[in-house]
DSSP file (Angstrom, degrees, kcal/mol; ACC not computed):
  #  RESIDUE AA STRUCTURE BP1 BP2  ACC     N-H-->O    O-->H-N    N-H-->O    O-->H-N    TCO  KAPPA ALPHA  PHI   PSI    X-CA   Y-CA   Z-CA
    1    1 A K              0   0    0      0, 0.0     2,-0.4     0, 0.0     0, 0.0   0.000 360.0 360.0 360.0 145.7  -24.1   60.4    1.1
    2    2 A K        -     0   0    0      0, 0.0     0, 0.0     0, 0.0     0, 0.0  -0.992 360.0-134.6-139.9 131.0  -26.0   58.0    3.2
    3    3 A G        -     0   0    0     -2,-0.4     2,-0.4     1,-0.1     0, 0.0  -0.118  20.8-129.2 -71.3 176.2  -27.0   54.4    2.3
    4    4 A F        -     0   0    0      0, 0.0     2,-0.1     0, 0.0    -1,-0.1  -0.965  12.9-122.6-131.3 149.5  -30.4   53.0    2.9
    5    5 A G        -     0   0    0     -2,-0.4     0, 0.0     1,-0.0     0, 0.0  -0.437  19.0-130.3 -84.4 160.3  -31.6   49.9    4.6
    6    6 A I        -     0   0    0     -2,-0.1     2,-2.4     1,-0.0     3,-0.3  -0.872  26.4-111.7-109.4 148.9  -33.7   47.2    3.1
    7    7 A P     >  +     0   0    0      0, 0.0     4,-2.6     0, 0.0     5,-0.2  -0.353  52.3 157.5 -79.8  64.9  -36.8   45.9    4.8
    8    8 A L  H  >  +     0   0    0     -2,-2.4     4,-3.4     1,-0.2     5,-0.3   0.903  69.4  52.6 -57.4 -46.0  -35.4   42.4    5.6
    9    9 A S  H  > S+     0   0    0     -3,-0.3     4,-1.2     1,-0.2    -1,-0.2   0.900 112.6  45.5 -61.3 -39.2  -37.8   41.6    8.5
   10   10 A R  H  > S+     0   0    0      2,-0.2     4,-0.7    -3,-0.2     5,-0.3   0.918 116.6  45.0 -69.2 -42.7  -40.8   42.5    6.4
   11   11 A W  H ><>S+     0   0    0     -4,-2.6     5,-1.9     1,-0.2     6,-0.5   0.937 114.5  47.4 -64.4 -46.7  -39.5   40.5    3.4
   12   12 A L  H 3<5S+     0   0    0     -4,-3.4    -1,-0.2     1,-0.3    -2,-0.2   0.672 119.9  37.8 -76.1 -16.2  -38.5   37.4    5.4
   13   13 A T  H 3<5S+     0   0    0     -4,-1.2    -1,-0.3    -5,-0.3    -2,-0.2   0.432 128.9  27.5-106.7  -2.8  -41.7   37.2    7.4
   14   14 A G  T X<5S-     0   0    0     -4,-0.7     3,-1.4    -3,-0.5     4,-0.4   0.271 122.6  -0.1-122.2-114.8  -43.9   38.2    4.4
   15   15 A S  T 3 5S+     0   0    0     -5,-0.3     4,-0.3     1,-0.3     3,-0.1   0.727 132.1  39.5 -63.6 -28.0  -43.7   37.9    0.7
   16   16 A L  T 3><S+     0   0    0     -5,-1.9     4,-2.9    -6,-0.2     5,-0.3   0.418  84.9 102.2-100.9   1.8  -40.3   36.2    0.4
   17   17 A C  H <> S+     0   0    0     -3,-1.4     4,-2.5    -6,-0.5     5,-0.2   0.910  83.4  43.2 -55.0 -51.8  -40.7   33.8    3.4
   18   18 A D  H  > S+     0   0    0     -4,-0.4     4,-2.0     2,-0.2    -1,-0.2   0.905 115.9  48.4 -64.6 -41.6  -41.5   30.6    1.5
   19   19 A L  H  > S+     0   0    0     -4,-0.3     4,-1.4     2,-0.2    -2,-0.2   0.942 113.2  47.0 -63.2 -48.0  -38.8   31.3   -1.1
   20   20 A V  H  X S+     0   0    0     -4,-2.9     4,-2.8     1,-0.2     3,-0.4   0.923 111.6  50.8 -61.4 -45.4  -36.1   32.0    1.4
   21   21 A R  H  X S+     0   0    0     -4,-2.5     4,-1.4    -5,-0.3    -1,-0.2   0.884 105.9  55.9 -60.7 -38.3  -37.0   28.9    3.5
   22   22 A S  H  < S+     0   0    0     -4,-2.0    -1,-0.2    -5,-0.2    -2,-0.2   0.829 114.5  40.3 -64.8 -29.8  -36.8   26.7    0.5
   23   23 A Y  H >< S+     0   0    0     -4,-1.4     3,-1.3    -3,-0.4    -2,-0.2   0.892 114.3  48.1 -84.3 -43.2  -33.3   27.9   -0.1
   24   24 A I  H 3< S+     0   0    0     -4,-2.8    -2,-0.2     1,-0.3    -3,-0.2   0.660 113.1  49.0 -78.7 -12.3  -31.9   28.0    3.4
   25   25 A Y  T 3< S+     0   0    0     -4,-1.4    -1,-0.3    -5,-0.3    -2,-0.1   0.173  79.0 136.5-106.7  16.8  -33.2   24.5    4.2
   26   26 A R    X   -     0   0    0     -3,-1.3     3,-1.3     1,-0.1     4,-0.2  -0.397  58.4-131.4 -64.3 140.1  -31.8   22.8    1.1
   27   27 A F  G >  S+     0   0    0      1,-0.3     3,-1.5     2,-0.2     4,-0.3   0.859 101.3  61.2 -60.7 -37.8  -30.2   19.5    1.8
   28   28 A D  G 3  S+     0   0    0      1,-0.3    -1,-0.3     2,-0.1     3,-0.1   0.501 103.1  49.0 -77.8  -1.5  -27.1   20.2   -0.1
   29   29 A I  G X> S+     0   0    0     -3,-1.3     4,-2.9     1,-0.1     3,-0.9   0.311  79.7 101.3-110.5   7.6  -26.1   23.2    2.0
   30   30 A N  T <4 S+     0   0    0     -3,-1.5    -2,-0.1     1,-0.3    -1,-0.1   0.813  76.2  59.0 -57.8 -32.3  -26.5   21.4    5.3
   31   31 A D  T 34 S+     0   0    0     -4,-0.3    -1,-0.3     1,-0.2    -2,-0.1   0.823 114.1  36.9 -67.6 -29.7  -22.7   20.9    5.5
   32   32 A Y  T <4 S+     0   0    0     -3,-0.9    -2,-0.2     1,-0.3    -1,-0.2   0.867 134.7  19.1 -87.0 -42.2  -22.3   24.6    5.5
   33   33 A F  S  < S-     0   0    0     -4,-2.9    -1,-0.3    -9,-0.0    -2,-0.1  -0.813  81.2-147.6-134.4  90.7  -25.3   25.7    7.5
   34   34 A P    >>  -     0   0    0      0, 0.0     4,-2.1     0, 0.0     3,-0.6  -0.194  25.8-113.8 -58.8 150.6  -26.8   22.9    9.7
   35   35 A R  H 3> S+     0   0    0      1,-0.3     4,-3.0     2,-0.2     5,-0.2   0.858 116.2  56.7 -55.1 -39.5  -30.5   23.0   10.2
   36   36 A A  H 3> S+     0   0    0      1,-0.2     4,-1.9     2,-0.2    -1,-0.3   0.886 107.4  49.3 -61.9 -38.2  -30.1   23.6   13.9
   37   37 A F  H <> S+     0   0    0     -3,-0.6     4,-1.7     2,-0.2    -2,-0.2   0.936 112.6  46.2 -65.2 -46.6  -28.0   26.7   13.1
   38   38 A V  H  X S+     0   0    0     -4,-2.1     4,-2.0     1,-0.2    -2,-0.2   0.905 110.8  53.5 -63.9 -41.8  -30.6   28.0   10.6
   39   39 A D  H  X S+     0   0    0     -4,-3.0     4,-2.5     1,-0.2    -1,-0.2   0.893 106.9  52.4 -58.9 -39.4  -33.4   27.3   13.1
   40   40 A S  H  X S+     0   0    0     -4,-1.9     4,-1.9     1,-0.2    -1,-0.2   0.862 105.7  54.2 -67.7 -33.8  -31.6   29.3   15.8
   41   41 A L  H  <>S+     0   0    0     -4,-1.7     5,-2.5     2,-0.2     4,-0.4   0.926 110.9  46.2 -62.8 -43.9  -31.3   32.3   13.3
   42   42 A W  H ><5S+     0   0    0     -4,-2.0     3,-1.1     1,-0.2    -2,-0.2   0.929 112.1  49.9 -63.5 -44.9  -35.1   32.2   12.8
   43   43 A S  H 3<5S+     0   0    0     -4,-2.5    -1,-0.2     1,-0.3    -2,-0.2   0.835 114.9  43.8 -66.8 -30.4  -35.8   31.9   16.5
   44   44 A K  T 3<5S-     0   0    0     -4,-1.9    -1,-0.3    -5,-0.2    -2,-0.2   0.436 108.7-126.8 -90.5   0.0  -33.5   34.9   17.3
   45   45 A R  T < 5 +     0   0    0     -3,-1.1     2,-1.6    -4,-0.4    -3,-0.2   0.887  46.9 164.8  55.8  43.2  -34.9   36.8   14.4
   46   46 A Q     >< +     0   0    0     -5,-2.5     4,-2.2     1,-0.2     3,-0.3  -0.595   3.5 168.7 -89.4  75.5  -31.4   37.4   13.0
   47   47 A F  H  >  +     0   0    0     -2,-1.6     4,-2.5     1,-0.2    -1,-0.2   0.815  68.8  56.7 -65.2 -34.3  -32.7   38.5    9.6
   48   48 A R  H  > S+     0   0    0      2,-0.2     4,-1.8     1,-0.2    -1,-0.2   0.925 110.5  45.0 -64.2 -42.6  -29.4   39.8    8.3
   49   49 A S  H  > S+     0   0    0     -3,-0.3     4,-2.2     2,-0.2    -2,-0.2   0.888 111.6  52.6 -67.1 -39.6  -27.7   36.4    8.9
   50   50 A I  H  X S+     0   0    0     -4,-2.2     4,-2.5     1,-0.2    -2,-0.2   0.915 107.7  52.4 -60.7 -42.3  -30.7   34.6    7.3
   51   51 A W  H  X S+     0   0    0     -4,-2.5     4,-2.6     1,-0.2    -1,-0.2   0.889 108.0  51.1 -61.6 -39.7  -30.4   36.8    4.3
   52   52 A M  H  X S+     0   0    0     -4,-1.8     4,-2.4     2,-0.2    -1,-0.2   0.900 110.1  48.7 -66.0 -40.2  -26.7   35.9    4.0
   53   53 A V  H  X S+     0   0    0     -4,-2.2     4,-2.6     2,-0.2    -2,-0.2   0.914 111.9  50.6 -63.8 -41.9  -27.4   32.2    4.2
   54   54 A F  H  X S+     0   0    0     -4,-2.5     4,-2.5     2,-0.2    -2,-0.2   0.920 110.6  48.2 -60.5 -45.8  -30.1   32.7    1.5
   55   55 A M  H  X S+     0   0    0     -4,-2.6     4,-2.6     2,-0.2    -2,-0.2   0.900 112.2  49.5 -64.2 -41.0  -27.7   34.6   -0.8
   56   56 A F  H  X S+     0   0    0     -4,-2.4     4,-3.2     2,-0.2    -2,-0.2   0.941 111.8  48.4 -61.8 -46.6  -25.0   31.9   -0.3
   57   57 A S  H  X S+     0   0    0     -4,-2.6     4,-2.3     1,-0.2    -2,-0.2   0.897 112.3  48.5 -61.7 -41.5  -27.5   29.1   -1.1
   58   58 A S  H  X S+     0   0    0     -4,-2.5     4,-2.0     2,-0.2    -1,-0.2   0.924 114.3  45.9 -64.1 -45.4  -28.7   31.0   -4.2
   59   59 A W  H  X>S+     0   0    0     -4,-2.6     4,-3.2     1,-0.2     5,-0.9   0.925 112.2  51.6 -61.9 -45.4  -25.2   31.5   -5.4
   60   60 A Q  I  X>S+     0   0    0     -4,-3.2     5,-1.4     1,-0.2     4,-0.7   0.900 111.2  47.0 -61.3 -42.1  -24.2   27.9   -4.6
   61   61 A E  I  <5S+     0   0    0     -4,-2.3    -1,-0.2    -5,-0.2    -2,-0.2   0.887 120.1  38.8 -66.9 -38.7  -27.2   26.6   -6.6
   62   62 A T  I  <5S+     0   0    0     -4,-2.0    -2,-0.2    -5,-0.2    -3,-0.2   0.911 134.0  10.7 -79.8 -44.2  -26.5   28.9   -9.6
   63   63 A W  I  <5S+     0   0    0     -4,-3.2    -3,-0.2    -5,-0.2    -2,-0.1   0.745 129.5  33.0-112.9 -28.9  -22.8   28.9   -9.9
   64   64 A A  I >X< +     0   0    0     -5,-0.9     3,-3.0    -4,-0.7     4,-1.2   0.476  68.5 134.6-117.3  -2.7  -21.0   26.3   -7.7
   65   65 A K  T 34<S+     0   0    0     -5,-1.4    -4,-0.1     1,-0.3    -5,-0.0  -0.282  89.0   3.0 -56.4 122.7  -23.3   23.3   -7.5
   66   66 A G  T 34 S+     0   0    0      1,-0.0    -1,-0.3    -2,-0.0    -2,-0.1   0.363 119.2  81.5  83.5  -5.3  -21.1   20.3   -8.1
   67   67 A K  T <4        0   0    0     -3,-3.0    -2,-0.2     1,-0.1    -3,-0.1   0.617 360.0 360.0-105.8 -17.6  -18.0   22.4   -8.3
   68   68 A I     <        0   0    0     -4,-1.2    -3,-0.1    -8,-0.1    -1,-0.1   0.393 360.0 360.0-118.1 360.0  -17.2   22.9   -4.5
């Protein structure tokens, strides 16, 4: 068996770019991921790390907002 990759670079620079940016630059996750850190991920094109920040932000908004 072999896994398959997902087209993160295409998603994050294309159709999902605005959505992802709206989540990873949210004010309430600044304590976890400062804007300078997120900016450096974009400039270095570290799409896997950007995706992880996006997933955390999405999880935090849905399940943990106000609880952590």
